[in-house]
Each structure stands twice: as C-alpha cells, then as structure tokens.
C-alpha positions as CSV (number, residue, x, y, z in Angstrom):
1,M,16.9,3.8,-15.5
2,P,16.4,7.4,-14.3
3,V,13.7,7.9,-11.7
4,M,11.0,10.5,-12.4
5,P,11.4,13.6,-10.3
6,G,9.3,13.2,-7.2
7,A,9.1,9.4,-7.4
8,E,12.1,8.9,-5.2
9,A,12.1,6.7,-2.1
10,Y,11.8,8.4,1.3
11,H,13.3,7.5,4.6
12,H,13.4,9.2,8.0
13,A,15.4,8.1,11.0
14,G,13.2,8.8,14.1
15,G,12.6,6.9,17.3
16,Q,11.9,3.3,18.3
17,V,8.6,3.1,16.5
18,G,8.9,2.4,12.8
19,V,6.5,2.5,9.9
20,L,6.9,0.8,6.5
21,L,4.8,2.6,3.8
22,C,3.9,0.6,0.7
23,H,2.8,2.5,-2.5
24,G,0.5,1.0,-5.1
25,F,0.7,-0.7,-8.5
26,T,2.1,1.5,-11.2
27,G,2.3,4.4,-8.7
28,S,5.3,5.7,-6.8
29,P,6.4,6.9,-3.3
30,Q,5.0,10.3,-4.3
31,S,1.5,9.1,-3.5
32,L,2.5,8.4,0.1
33,R,5.2,11.0,0.6
34,P,2.9,13.5,2.6
35,W,1.8,10.6,4.8
36,G,5.4,9.6,5.5
37,E,6.4,13.2,6.3
38,Y,3.5,13.6,8.7
39,L,4.5,10.5,10.6
40,A,8.2,11.5,10.5
41,A,7.2,14.9,12.1
42,A,5.7,12.8,15.0
43,G,9.1,11.2,15.7
44,I,8.5,8.0,13.9
45,T,11.1,6.2,11.8
46,V,9.7,5.9,8.3
47,A,10.6,3.7,5.3
48,L,8.9,4.4,2.0
49,P,10.7,2.4,-0.7
50,R,10.3,2.7,-4.4
51,L,9.1,-0.7,-5.7
52,P,11.2,-2.2,-8.6
53,G,10.0,-1.1,-12.0
54,H,8.0,1.9,-10.5
55,G,8.7,5.6,-10.9
56,T,10.6,5.1,-14.2
57,T,8.8,3.7,-17.2
58,W,6.1,1.2,-17.7
59,R,8.3,-0.8,-20.0
60,E,10.8,-1.3,-17.2
61,M,8.0,-2.4,-14.9
62,A,7.0,-5.0,-17.5
63,R,10.3,-6.8,-16.6
64,T,9.2,-7.1,-12.9
65,R,6.6,-9.2,-11.0
66,W,4.9,-9.2,-7.6
67,E,7.6,-11.2,-6.0
68,D,10.1,-8.4,-6.9
69,W,7.9,-5.8,-5.3
70,Y,7.3,-7.9,-2.2
71,A,11.0,-8.7,-1.8
72,E,11.8,-5.0,-1.7
73,L,9.2,-4.4,1.0
74,D,10.4,-7.5,2.9
75,K,13.9,-6.1,2.9
76,A,12.8,-2.7,4.1
77,L,10.8,-4.4,6.9
78,A,13.8,-6.3,8.0
79,D,15.9,-3.1,8.1
80,L,13.2,-1.4,10.2
81,R,12.9,-4.3,12.6
82,G,16.7,-4.2,13.1
83,N,16.5,-0.5,14.1
84,C,13.1,-0.2,15.9
85,A,11.5,-1.8,18.8
86,E,8.1,-2.0,17.1
87,V,7.1,-1.7,13.4
88,F,3.7,-0.9,11.8
89,V,3.0,-1.5,8.1
90,M,0.7,0.7,6.0
91,G,-0.2,0.8,2.4
92,L,-2.3,2.1,-0.5
93,S,-4.2,-0.1,-3.0
94,L,-1.9,-3.0,-4.0
95,G,0.5,-1.7,-1.3
96,G,-2.3,-2.5,1.1
97,C,-2.4,-6.0,-0.2
98,M,1.3,-6.5,0.3
99,A,1.0,-5.0,3.8
100,L,-1.5,-7.7,4.6
101,R,0.8,-10.3,3.1
102,L,3.7,-9.2,5.1
103,A,1.5,-9.5,8.3
104,E,0.6,-13.0,7.3
105,V,4.2,-14.0,6.9
106,H,5.8,-12.2,9.8
107,G,3.1,-12.5,12.4
108,D,3.8,-10.6,15.6
109,G,6.9,-9.1,14.0
110,I,4.4,-6.5,12.8
111,K,2.5,-4.5,15.5
112,G,-0.4,-3.4,13.4
113,L,-1.7,-2.5,9.9
114,V,-3.3,0.5,8.2
115,V,-4.4,0.0,4.7
116,V,-6.1,2.5,2.3
117,N,-8.4,1.2,-0.4
118,P,-6.6,-2.2,-0.3
119,S,-6.8,-4.4,-3.4
120,I,-7.0,-8.2,-2.7
121,V,-9.4,-9.4,-5.4
122,N,-9.5,-9.1,-9.2
123,D,-11.9,-6.3,-10.2
124,A,-11.3,-6.5,-13.9
125,P,-12.7,-9.6,-15.7
126,L,-10.2,-9.2,-18.6
127,L,-7.3,-9.5,-16.1
128,R,-8.0,-13.2,-15.9
129,L,-6.8,-13.4,-19.5
130,A,-3.7,-11.4,-18.8
131,P,-1.4,-14.5,-18.7
132,L,-2.4,-15.0,-22.4
133,L,-2.9,-11.4,-23.4
134,K,0.7,-10.5,-22.4
135,F,1.9,-12.3,-25.5
136,V,-0.3,-10.1,-27.7
137,I,-0.7,-6.8,-25.9
138,A,2.2,-5.0,-24.1
139,S,0.1,-2.5,-22.2
140,V,-3.4,-1.1,-21.5
141,P,-4.5,2.3,-20.2
142,G,-3.3,3.1,-16.7
143,V,-5.2,3.4,-13.5
144,A,-3.2,6.1,-11.8
145,G,-4.7,9.4,-10.8
146,D,-8.2,8.6,-9.4
147,I,-8.4,11.6,-7.2
148,K,-11.4,13.8,-6.4
149,K,-9.5,16.8,-5.1
150,E,-9.1,19.6,-7.7
151,G,-5.5,20.2,-8.6
152,A,-4.1,17.1,-6.9
153,A,-2.2,14.6,-9.1
154,E,-0.6,11.2,-8.7
155,L,2.8,10.5,-10.2
156,G,2.1,7.2,-11.9
157,Y,2.1,5.5,-15.3
158,T,-0.4,6.3,-18.0
159,R,0.0,2.7,-19.3
160,T,-0.2,-0.6,-17.3
161,P,2.1,-3.4,-18.4
162,V,0.1,-6.5,-19.0
163,K,3.0,-8.8,-18.2
164,A,3.4,-7.3,-14.7
165,A,-0.4,-7.2,-14.2
166,A,-0.7,-10.9,-15.0
167,T,1.3,-11.7,-11.8
168,L,-1.2,-10.0,-9.5
169,L,-3.6,-13.0,-9.7
170,R,-1.3,-15.2,-7.7
171,L,-0.6,-12.5,-5.1
172,W,-4.3,-11.8,-4.5
173,S,-5.1,-15.5,-4.2
174,L,-2.2,-16.2,-1.8
175,T,-3.1,-13.2,0.4
176,R,-6.8,-14.1,0.6
177,S,-6.0,-17.7,1.4
178,E,-4.1,-16.8,4.6
179,L,-6.0,-13.8,6.0
180,S,-6.9,-15.9,9.0
181,K,-3.2,-15.6,10.1
182,I,-3.7,-11.8,10.7
183,T,-4.3,-11.3,14.4
184,Q,-2.8,-7.8,14.6
185,P,-5.1,-4.7,14.8
186,V,-6.1,-3.6,11.3
187,L,-7.4,-0.2,10.4
188,V,-8.9,0.2,6.9
189,F,-9.7,3.5,5.2
190,H,-12.3,2.9,2.5
191,S,-13.5,5.2,-0.2
192,P,-17.1,4.2,-1.3
193,Q,-16.4,6.3,-4.5
194,D,-13.4,4.3,-5.8
195,H,-13.1,3.9,-9.6
196,V,-10.1,1.5,-9.4
197,V,-10.8,-0.9,-6.5
198,K,-14.4,-2.1,-6.0
199,P,-16.0,-2.8,-2.6
200,G,-15.3,-6.6,-2.8
201,S,-11.9,-6.3,-1.2
202,V,-13.2,-4.6,1.9
203,R,-16.1,-7.0,2.0
204,I,-13.7,-10.0,2.1
205,L,-11.7,-8.4,4.9
206,R,-14.9,-7.9,6.9
207,E,-15.8,-11.6,6.3
208,R,-12.4,-13.1,7.1
209,L,-11.1,-10.9,9.8
210,T,-13.6,-11.7,12.5
211,G,-11.5,-11.7,15.6
212,G,-12.4,-8.1,16.6
213,N,-9.2,-6.7,15.2
214,L,-10.7,-4.9,12.2
215,N,-11.9,-1.3,12.0
216,V,-13.2,0.2,8.8
217,V,-13.4,4.0,8.4
218,E,-15.2,5.4,5.3
219,L,-13.8,8.3,3.4
220,A,-16.8,10.1,1.9
221,N,-14.9,12.8,0.0
222,S,-12.1,10.9,-1.7
223,Y,-11.6,8.5,-4.6
224,H,-9.0,5.8,-4.8
225,V,-5.8,7.7,-4.2
226,A,-7.1,9.0,-0.9
227,T,-3.7,9.8,0.5
228,L,-3.6,12.7,-1.9
229,D,-7.3,13.5,-1.8
230,N,-9.7,15.5,0.4
231,D,-9.6,13.0,3.3
232,A,-5.8,12.7,3.4
233,D,-5.6,14.6,6.8
234,R,-8.1,12.1,8.3
235,I,-5.8,9.2,7.2
236,F,-2.7,10.8,8.5
237,A,-4.2,11.7,11.9
238,G,-6.0,8.4,12.2
239,S,-2.9,6.4,11.5
240,L,-0.9,8.3,14.1
241,E,-3.7,7.8,16.6
242,F,-3.7,4.1,15.7
243,I,0.1,3.9,16.3
244,T,-0.1,5.7,19.7
245,S,-3.0,3.4,20.8
246,N,-1.2,0.2,19.9
247,A,2.5,0.9,20.4
248,S,4.0,0.0,23.7
249,V,7.0,2.2,23.3
250,P,6.8,6.0,23.3
251,L,7.2,8.1,20.2
252,Q,10.4,10.2,19.9
253,R,9.2,13.6,18.7
254,D,11.8,15.8,17.0
C-alpha cells in the first residue's frame, strides 16, 4: 500500500543518546517530524517509525490492532538500545500511551519519558460498544487535525476504523493497571483546550505517579496536536532540556 507523501518514517543516526518518537492513533510520523528533526540537530539518534496501518488508508488500518502498533515500537526500541547507551521514549496522544506501556515493560531500559496529551482512558462513551459496532459500522468521523495554529495541518485519516478503535480498550486498561511500574522521570505536556483527549488521562497520571517523578507542563495556546501547534517550540526545547538533565552520557552535536 503506498504511503501518503509526508507520512514516511524518519530516522537519524546521531550519538549515544537515542529517542524513540511515537505518533498517535490514525496519525502519521508527519505530526512528530519537526520534533524529531529538532532533536536530531542536537546530536541525538532519532527513530520515528510509521505504525502499521497508518499513513496509507483507514481501510488498511482496519486490519491492524494495538498489538501491531506496539510491536513496531518495541522493535524500534530494541534497535535503538542496540546502538545507543541510553534511550528516551516520547509520544503524542495514543503514542504517549504506548510510550508509557513501553516503560512499564522495559523498566530501566528506558531512561525517561516525554508525553504530549497522552491518552490512557476512554473519552468516548460509544467506544465501549465498538467491539459490537465493528460488525455494523466500518468507520466513524476521524479525530485528526485538532490544531489551533492557523495554517497548520496534521496528515491523518478523516475516518476512524471502528475495528481498530475497538482494540484500544485493552491497551488503555493494561497501561493504567501497571502505571506503578514507571519509576523513570516523566514529563507531560498538557493542553487544557484539547478537543480529542479529555483531562482524565492526565488526572490519572497525577494520581498514580506519586513517586516524585512526574512533571506536568500546561500548553495554554495549543489544542491536541500540540507538536504542530503554537506551543511546539516549548515542547521541543523542553524535551531537549529534559534529556540533558537526565542523560548520563553527553550529546554528540553535529
């Protein structure tokens, strides 16, 4: 299946500090590409894979599930860990959820986490019926493109495949149930004006991550896809500062 122009994966070979970037549900690497290029310019090795079923058509995505997306990220993480001394994981929306899940599974194999408007709880009551609705309705209107900045656009699907969405319930439940395993430092960027992910996800993180490892920064001038929005520069600079504060090996600047 041809990949939409601009939705391609992105990789940069830098120094001994690596970052895995995880894009969101029905989105593509395009939403995180500027972030990846910013970190690459600082000498960081960057992996931004395209998740299976994303960046092509929503019909192709309907043939995938969360385990497929997670497996792609897990493989990219293994590759980074094989080439870098330390690895950080960062993600947007559902990519933030999968970043948290990777930290739960891999423990101190991940140095720290940066998540932007992470999604770890069901915000759509009808989604609870998705396991049944998928036999009746193939797709519903998409959620991509929630951006405040004039002229900015996200490359994502205009339709959401119900069959794929139905698998999210298990991922969210599993991630929430093991949040106590996360002991790494976690930086959360949160947009109070988010029309896709409601505040419940960040509230749960505040309630469960009580070991002093959580820092939440509010983005007052951005909507959900904040990595392409007015506060993108704050995210990029803040994540680089987070890396330099927590990495024990120096960055290799180009």
